N, C-alpha and C positions, 0 to 999 in steps of 0.2 A: 504494500500500500504506500503510495507516494503522499507525503505530508509536507506542506510548506506553510510557514508562518509569515504573516504580514501585518503591518500596523496601519490602520486606517485613520487618517487625520480628519477632523471635522472641517467641513467646507467653510472657507473664509476665515478660519481661526488659525493664526500663526503664532508661534512661540514669541517672536519679537513683538507682536501686537499685544500679547498678554503682558509682556514685561513693560511695555509702554503704558498700558492701563495701570499697572502696578505703581509705576513711578509718578505718572501724572494724576491718576485718580485718587490714589491713597496718600500721596505725598510722603509724609513721615510715618507711614504705617508701621515700619519696622521698629519705631520707637514707641508706638502706641501700646495700650494695655491689652487690647483684644487679640493682637497678632493674628489677623485673618488675611489670607492671601488668595488671589484669584487663580483659577486653573480650569482644566477641562478633563472630561473622561476620554480615555483612549482604549481601543481594543486591539489585541494581538490575535488576528484571525488565523484559523487553521484551514488550509486549502487541501481537501482530500481528493486524491485521484488514485487510479490503478496503475500498477507497473506494467500491465499488459494493455495493448490496444484492442479495441473491439466495439461492437455496436451496443448501445445502452438498451438493455431489455427490461430493466426494473428500476424505478425510482421510488423508494419506499417512504420518503420524508417530504415535507413541504416547508416553504419558507416561514419562519417564525415558530416552528415546532421545537419543543424541548425534548431531547432524546437522552436516554441513559447510555452509559458505556456498554459497548457490545451490540448495540442496536444496528441492524443492517440498514445501510444508507442507500446503496444502489448495487446493481449487478450488471455485468457485461455478458455478452454471448460467450458461452463456454463449451461449445461443441468440439472445437479443435483441441482444447486443453483436456476435455473429458476423454476424448479418443486416445490422446497421447498417454494419459494416466492408465487407461485400461491396457494399452499395449505394454507399458512398462511393467504392470502387475503380472501379465501373462509371461513376459520374459523372465521375471523373477521366479515365478512358479516353475518354469522349465529348468532354470539353473539349479533350483533347490532339488528337483527330482533327479537331475543328473548327479548331483553330489550324493544324494541318498543311495543311488544305484552303485556308485563307486565304493561306498562304505559297506555295502551288504554283500558284495560278490555276486556269483551266479544265482539264478533262481533255483528253488528246490527241484522242479522237474528236470532242469539241466544237470543238476548234481546227480539225480537219480539215474539218468541215462548213462553217465560215466560209471556210476557204481555197478549198473547192470553189465556193462562191458567188462568191468574188472572181474565180476563174478564168473562170466563166461571164460575169460582168460585163465582164471584160476582153475576152473574145471578142466580146460584143455591142458594146462600145465600138469595137473595130477595124472591125467590120462597118459600124457607123453612120458612122465616119469615112470609109471608102471610098465609101459611098453619097453622103455629102455632097460628096466631091470630084467624083464623076461628075455630080451634079446641078448643081454650079456650072458645069461645062463645058457641060452641056446648056442651062443658062439663058443663058449668054453666047451660045450659038449660036441661041437662040430656040426651042429644042426643048421646053422645059417652062415652066409658069407660075411666077410668083413665089411663089405659095402652096406649091407643092411644094418649092421650095428652102427656104422657111422651116420646113417640116416636117422636112426633112432636117437642118437646123441644130439644131432643138430636140431631135431624137432623138440627135444626136451629143453635145450638151451634157448630156442626161439620163444617157446611158450613162457618160460620163466622170465625172459626179458620183457615180454608183453605184459606180464603181471606187474613187474616193477614200474613200467611206463604208466599203466593205467592207475596204479596206486598213487603215483606222483600227480597225475591229472586230477584225481579226486581231491587231493590236498590243495591243488592250485585253484580249482573252481570254488573252493570254500573260502579262499582268501579275498579280502577287499582289494580295491585298487591300490596301486603303488602310492606311497606317501606324497611323491611329487605331483601325481595326478590329482590326488585329493586336495592338496594345497592349491593347485592351479584352479580347480573348480570352485573351491571356497572363495578365491579371489573374484571369480566370475559372479558368484552370489552376492558378494559385497558390492560389486559394481552395479549389479541389477538393483540392489536396495537403494543405492544412491540415485539411480535413475528414477525410481519410484518416488523418492523424497522430492526430487527436483520437479517431476511432473505434478505431484500433489501440491507443491508450493505455487506453481503457475496456475493450477486450477483454483486454489483458494484465493489467489489475487484477483480473480474476476468478480468476487463478491467482497465489498468493502464495508466494514463496520465502524461505528464511532469509537475513537480511541479513549474518549472520556465523556462525561456528562456535559451537555452544553446546548446552546440554542442554534438551530439551523438558520444562519443569517441569509443565505441565498442558495439557489440551485442554478447551475450554469449550463446544463444540457437538458434536453427533453428526450423521452423514450423514443428510440428509433434512430437517433443521431449517432454518428461514428465519433468515438472518443480516442484521441491519440494517447499513447502511453505517457503517463505522467501528468496529463492535463487535469486540472481540478474539476470535479463534478459538483461537489458540495462544499460550501463555505460555512464553517462553524465557528462559534465563539464560546469556548469553555469559560465558566465563571472565574477560574483562577487566572485567566488572561485579561481580565478587566482591571484597569489601573487608572489612577488620576495623576496628571502632571500639573504641578504648580510651581511658581517662581518666588523666590525669597531674595531680599537684598543681601549684600555681602556682610552686613553687620549681624545677620541672623544665621547665615549658613554655618558658621563655625560652631554653633551650639547644637546642630542637628546631627543625629547618628542613626545608623540602621536600627530598626526595631522600635523607634520612638512612635508613640501613639498620636494620631491626629483625628480630627472630626471633620467629616465632609458634609456640607450643606448644599442642597440643590432645590431649585424652585419646583414645587409640586411633590416633593418627597414628604411622606407622612412624618418622618423623623430623621434626625441626622444619622449619618452612617459612620461607624468607627472604621478606621483603617490604620495601617502600619507602614511607616517609611521603609522602602526597600532599596532605594537608590538615591544618592546625593551626587550631583554632577561635580566633577573636579575642575570643570572649565567654566569660566565666567562668560556672560553675554552682556552686550550693551544695547540699549535702545533709547533714543536713536543713536547711530554710530557717533561716537565722540572721541576726542583725544583724551587719553588716560591722564588724569590729573587729580589732585586732591579735591578740586571743586566738582568733578564729575563722578566721584565715587558713589554718590547716592543713586546713580543710574546703573550701577553694577549689580546684576542679578545672577542667580544660580538656579538651575532646574532641579526639581526634586520629584521623585515618583513614590507613590504610596499605593498599596494594594488593600482593598477591603476583603472581608471574609467571603467565602464562597456563597453563603446564604444571602449576604447583603449585596453581592455583585449584581444580582438580578434587578435591583432597584435603580441601577445606573445604566446609561446608554451612551455609546461612543458619540462624541461630538457635543455632549451636554456640558454647558458651563457650570462650574461649581465654585464654592468658596471653601477654603481649607483653613481650619483653626488648629494651631499647635496646642498640645496638651502637656 
């Protein structure tokens, strides 16, 4: 999911203009007892898009809607990604089956065939041994020729060798694949698992959910339109991304620190909103531009940012002018 952050400034409201209002309108406000400074609400918007390109098939939210974290915002066409995921899963299943086959050796019916051949060879070997014993007795008695005895000896030796060969074959068919073969196939399984994870990630990227609770500020595409990879489809404003910017003179900025409490007042708010200073600019600003001198130091201001609590942030709106009082 592609996420981009942006700050939306209120129309016609510039930082230097606010500082000018501070200097001209409040005059010596930094020395006054109420210590109230002018500012405005700002929002750091989150632009949500997909890492994959595709046609927008589902837009589940509308502008102005508040959604919870994990709520599906939109979905793109996922036919290609779904097919790639299924292909990767099938390849993984095939690799696992080959690995299991290498680890188990031959199938039982194949082992039984070799065992039957061994039993036949053993029977032939016993028969040849008995015939050799009879022929040796007959040869000693002068009943058979030397050639017949030699044939009986050769037949007995051949059948005995066949028994040894088939015995070894039975042991071989019961063995699993060689260690190198099993290791190579295990690597193939790991590669197939990585392909499945990659395909699953691409498939998941076609459906984008809200990363946090917030307000849907705008939707930038309509169903049926083609969305390029990375282009934002939904613009959101989480409550923690709402902040207030205000400006204080240089006589006050030295006493401010991160974490200091302030109170935000806005027209139309039922009650003031508490907030906490989260940033104090280290760079001074002038308005209007002047030559730095002791006489112009009253026009030197510093920008300060404060964040309200998540529950109070809903009461404020980007671009809204406010007054901030130090506590």
